[in-house]
C-alpha atoms as one frame of an Amber mdcrd trajectory, in Angstrom:
protein
   6.964  -3.987 -51.832   8.236  -6.553 -49.344  10.620  -4.081 -47.750   7.689
  -1.543 -47.408   5.560  -4.092 -45.750   8.249  -5.040 -43.309   8.964  -1.335
 -42.462   5.205  -0.755 -41.881   4.969  -3.790 -39.567   7.983  -2.603 -37.499
   6.464   0.839 -37.172   3.148  -0.598 -36.059   4.680  -2.773 -33.408   6.740
   0.185 -31.998   3.609   2.224 -31.543   3.020   2.954 -27.817   0.041   1.361
 -26.257   0.055  -1.470 -28.919  -1.114  -4.560 -26.904   1.735  -6.771 -28.283
   4.392  -4.225 -27.158   3.389  -3.599 -23.647   5.758  -4.531 -20.892   4.093
  -6.138 -17.783   4.347  -4.112 -14.687   5.773  -5.554 -11.464   3.935  -4.168
  -8.308   4.932  -4.975  -4.734   2.529  -4.343  -1.888   4.557  -3.806   1.141
   2.907  -3.861   4.446   1.462  -5.542   7.453  -1.648  -7.705   8.128  -3.859
  -5.139   6.365  -1.952  -5.991   3.317  -1.368  -9.765   3.722  -3.941 -12.368
   2.702  -6.369 -12.968   5.550  -8.808 -15.533   6.632 -12.376 -14.046   6.372
 -11.481 -11.877   3.326 -12.100 -13.280  -0.070  -9.594 -11.021  -1.878  -7.366
  -8.447  -0.303  -6.346  -5.375  -2.219  -3.323  -6.804  -3.853  -5.345  -9.416
  -5.625  -8.113  -6.904  -6.477  -5.445  -4.457  -7.825  -4.153  -7.234 -10.114
  -7.666  -7.995 -11.535  -8.516  -4.212 -11.934  -5.454  -3.482 -13.828  -5.931
  -6.709 -15.991  -9.369  -5.519 -16.805  -8.009  -2.137 -18.059  -5.606  -4.062
 -20.303  -2.515  -3.346 -18.198  -0.357  -6.482 -17.963   0.838  -6.777 -14.420
   2.272  -9.019 -11.613   1.375  -8.095  -8.034   3.668  -9.527  -5.312   2.028
  -9.358  -1.881   4.749  -8.617   0.632   2.463  -8.060   3.543   3.502  -9.755
   6.958   0.902  -9.853   9.783   2.106  -7.979  13.007   4.874  -6.305  11.038
   6.104  -2.753  11.961   8.284  -0.566   9.705  11.429  -1.176  11.621  13.724
  -4.104  12.605  13.041  -6.687  15.141  15.956  -5.152  17.032  13.906  -2.019
  17.343  10.879  -3.748  18.897  10.536  -7.574  19.283   7.116  -7.800  20.749
   5.899  -9.626  17.521   8.287 -12.339  16.489   8.052 -11.891  12.760  10.289
 -10.546   9.962   9.691  -6.732  10.179   9.858  -4.378   7.284  13.467  -3.193
   7.484  14.710  -6.761   7.938  12.936  -8.137   4.786  12.966  -4.969   2.646
  15.812  -6.166   0.335  14.260  -9.564  -0.276  10.609  -8.671  -0.199  10.742
  -5.497  -2.293  14.142  -4.569  -3.890  14.979  -7.984  -5.346  12.004  -7.858
  -7.549  12.983  -4.425  -9.116   9.467  -3.327  -9.070   7.841  -0.593 -11.206
   5.555   0.381  -8.338   5.700  -0.244  -4.557   2.712   0.496  -2.246   3.854
   1.131   1.320   1.234   0.533   4.065   2.522   0.565   7.692   1.709   2.367
  10.806  -0.953   0.259  12.802   1.734  -1.881  14.602   4.257   0.991  14.680
   1.755   3.097  16.510   0.581   0.456  19.057   1.138   1.174  22.704   1.469
  -2.177  24.385   1.434  -0.713  27.952  -1.652   1.405  27.374  -2.510   5.052
  27.439   0.274   7.579  27.778   3.042   4.895  27.036   5.428   4.708  24.062
   4.511   3.284  20.666   6.407   0.169  19.484   8.077   2.328  16.746   8.436
   5.953  17.840   7.037   8.361  15.301  10.255  10.004  14.447  11.657   6.534
  13.629   8.610   5.586  11.726   9.040   8.609   9.421  12.635   7.901   9.121
  11.894   4.324   8.081   9.407   5.346   5.505  11.704   7.872   3.950  14.440
   5.127   3.695  12.203   2.827   1.873  11.231   5.620  -0.676  14.763   6.628
  -1.275  15.963   3.046  -2.105  12.973   2.281  -4.335  13.360   5.402  -6.189
  17.016   4.871  -6.570  16.246   1.617  -8.370  13.742   3.465 -10.602  10.663
   2.355  -8.966   7.587   4.492  -8.208   6.088   4.759  -4.762   2.470   5.031
  -3.550   2.023   5.742   0.213  -1.014   4.501   2.121  -2.039   5.897   5.405
  -2.644   3.111   8.172  -6.482   2.718   8.237  -8.474   4.231  11.029  -9.605
   2.071  14.084 -13.199   1.007  14.565 -15.337   1.365  17.755 -13.720  -1.639
  19.586 -10.538   0.486  20.284  -9.971   3.256  22.754  -9.855   6.779  21.777
  -6.103   7.082  22.722  -5.359   4.335  20.310  -7.407   5.959  17.479  -5.596
   9.220  18.176  -2.215   7.603  18.098  -2.818   5.963  14.707  -4.149   9.246
  13.432  -0.675  10.801  14.213   0.977   8.168  12.076  -1.403   8.661   9.291
  -0.785  12.463   9.458   2.965  11.705   9.105   2.263   9.713   5.977   0.311
  12.498   4.586   2.980  14.847   5.286   5.753  12.692   3.628   3.510  12.247
   0.469   2.965  16.133   0.209   6.707  16.921   0.738   7.938  14.277  -1.652
   5.070  14.852  -4.185   4.192  11.106  -4.119   0.673   9.823  -4.810  -1.283
   8.913  -1.669  -4.116   6.554  -0.888  -5.788   8.011   2.269  -7.859   5.219
   3.732  -9.319   7.518   6.385 -10.828   9.744   3.597 -11.926   6.610   1.630
 -13.490   4.771   4.543 -15.209   7.783   6.052 -16.533   8.968   2.713 -17.820
   5.537   1.952 -19.496   5.012   5.444 -20.967   8.441   5.494 -22.536   8.193
   1.995 -24.241   4.905   3.000 -25.087   6.135   6.453 -23.214   3.165   7.988
 -20.825   2.971  10.902 -17.221   2.746  10.029 -17.130  -0.771  11.536 -19.005
  -1.907   8.419 -15.666  -1.765   6.654 -13.875  -4.017   9.000 -13.703  -7.540
   9.969 -12.737  -6.644  13.526 -12.580  -2.814  13.865  -9.039  -2.990  12.503
  -8.648  -5.213   9.442 -10.532  -4.135   6.301 -13.206  -6.405   5.038 -13.774
  -7.061   1.288 -15.402  -3.671   0.780 -12.496  -2.046   2.473 -10.067  -3.749
   0.354 -12.077  -2.923  -2.775 -11.956   0.852  -1.948  -8.134   0.580  -1.515
  -7.672  -1.367  -4.748  -9.737   0.846  -6.863  -7.748   3.998  -5.542  -4.512
   2.264  -6.383  -5.618   1.041  -9.811  -6.653   4.701 -10.623  -3.135   6.025
  -9.796  -1.214   3.372 -11.532  -3.406   3.484 -14.649  -3.107   7.173 -14.735
  -6.734   7.882 -14.160  -6.055   9.787 -10.912  -3.038  11.527  -9.307  -2.846
  12.252  -6.581
């Protein structure tokens, strides 16, 4: 009888989904100032993602690897912003954690044209795409899963040429996601659907026409939680 009890207990503990047997997920949110914690925003999407997964009974640790002003390349590629850019911190900010999931959110600083209309972006589109594909390969080589995020649209404070340039980088992310069959959080779709449904201007989702406010971060977090929990893909 004692042996039968022990055998039954072992089988019970091995059942997938049993709360005592679930391994905690490690999630890294890799990005720029729209990912990093920010004054004026109570909770960015990394914090909200942790809470939403927790409420679903999914044990998780979310590591926020967002750096303000960061582009997807190296400081050797463009040094306008004196920060540790994505390529320079990728190993320590992402790979060293051996994450189960990595969200990648770049493009706003890559696309930015410091000298105005008709001038080059900080990181050319071709190089931007190459950088994103490199990140994907290295994460998948470790066994991690990737969720791509488009750079969010710009609000009314910015000129049309800047809006159009960011849109080109968002389109590039969409194409990479389709080609590599990766889940995608399209903030353009999320933000425009939300603002249109409430008949509000897009600026209602930003603190300053570029950085999402709490409502914007909530939209992104919910989309990420749906993907990671298996409720939605893509």
